[in-house]
C-alpha positions as CSV (number, residue, x, y, z in Angstrom):
1,Q,200.1,46.5,147.2
2,I,200.5,48.4,150.5
3,C,203.8,50.0,151.2
4,V,205.2,52.4,153.7
5,V,206.1,56.0,152.8
6,F,207.5,59.0,154.6
7,S,205.1,61.9,154.6
8,E,206.9,65.3,154.8
9,E,203.6,67.0,155.7
10,L,202.8,64.6,158.6
11,K,206.5,64.0,159.5
12,C,206.0,60.3,160.0
13,W,205.9,56.9,158.2
14,C,202.5,55.9,156.9
15,R,200.9,53.0,155.0
16,A,200.0,53.9,151.5
17,V,198.9,52.6,148.1
18,I,200.8,53.9,145.1
19,K,198.4,55.4,142.5
20,S,200.7,56.8,139.9
21,I,204.4,57.4,139.1
22,M,206.0,60.5,137.6
23,F,209.6,61.2,136.6
24,C,210.9,64.6,137.8
25,T,214.3,66.1,136.8
26,D,216.4,63.8,138.9
27,H,214.1,61.4,140.7
28,Y,210.8,59.5,140.5
29,Q,207.8,60.8,142.5
30,M,204.8,58.7,143.4
31,E,201.3,59.8,144.1
32,C,200.2,57.8,147.1
33,F,196.9,57.3,149.0
34,L,197.6,57.2,152.7
35,V,195.2,54.5,154.0
36,D,195.3,55.7,157.6
37,Y,194.7,59.4,156.8
38,A,192.5,59.2,153.7
39,K,194.9,61.7,151.9
40,Y,196.7,61.8,148.6
41,V,200.3,62.9,148.8
42,F,203.4,62.9,146.5
43,V,206.4,61.1,147.8
44,K,209.9,60.7,146.4
45,S,210.9,57.2,145.5
46,K,213.7,57.2,148.1
47,D,211.0,57.6,150.8
48,I,209.2,54.4,150.0
49,R,209.8,51.1,151.9
50,I,208.4,47.6,151.9
51,A,206.0,47.2,154.8
52,L,206.7,44.6,157.5
53,E,204.0,42.0,158.1
54,A,203.4,43.1,161.7
55,F,202.8,46.7,160.5
56,M,200.2,45.4,158.0
57,Q,198.2,43.6,160.7
58,I,197.1,47.0,162.2
59,P,193.6,47.9,161.0
60,Y,193.3,50.9,158.7
61,R,192.1,54.1,160.3
62,A,190.5,55.4,157.1
63,K,188.2,53.6,154.8
64,K,186.7,54.5,151.4
65,C,182.9,54.5,151.8
66,R,179.7,55.6,150.2
67,L,176.5,57.2,151.7
68,Y,173.8,54.7,151.1
69,C,170.7,56.1,149.3
70,T,172.1,59.6,149.4
71,K,171.5,61.3,146.0
72,P,172.7,64.6,144.7
73,V,170.3,67.5,144.5
74,T,170.5,71.0,143.0
75,L,168.6,74.2,143.4
76,R,166.5,75.1,140.3
77,I,165.5,78.8,140.1
78,N,162.8,79.9,137.8
79,F,163.1,83.7,137.4
80,S,159.9,84.1,135.4
81,E,157.8,82.6,138.1
82,N,160.0,83.9,140.9
83,T,160.4,80.4,142.5
84,A,163.1,78.1,143.6
85,K,162.9,74.4,144.4
86,I,165.3,71.5,145.1
87,V,165.4,68.9,142.4
88,P,167.4,65.7,141.7
89,A,170.8,66.2,140.0
90,K,172.9,63.8,137.9
91,R,176.1,64.4,139.9
92,W,177.4,66.2,142.9
93,D,178.6,69.7,142.2
94,S,181.8,71.2,143.7
95,A,180.0,73.3,146.3
96,A,178.1,70.3,147.7
97,T,181.4,68.3,147.9
98,R,183.2,71.1,149.7
99,Y,180.2,71.5,152.1
100,F,180.2,67.8,152.8
101,K,184.0,67.7,153.5
102,S,183.6,70.7,155.9
103,L,180.9,68.7,157.8
104,L,183.2,65.7,158.2
105,Q,186.0,67.9,159.5
């Protein structure tokens, strides 16, 4: 369910999906995915509201997506033959993920 949360970082009310709930010393805190900013933030329970229907009619600015037919690769180095070549990998490594995010920004 989409709700509205106040983001301290952005200083505004945003539409969000609640992903998890944690209890802190004196309040509940929710991990939320901001659907218009594609960010995960933590929000206190007092900063969460039910969204008005008119607010929900606005299209989302961010969407989860995948890159069609893009496969992860890695650099395989053979020290004995003094060669390096790019080969398919089973998953994306953290360096590739950081590089891709920097390209998007």
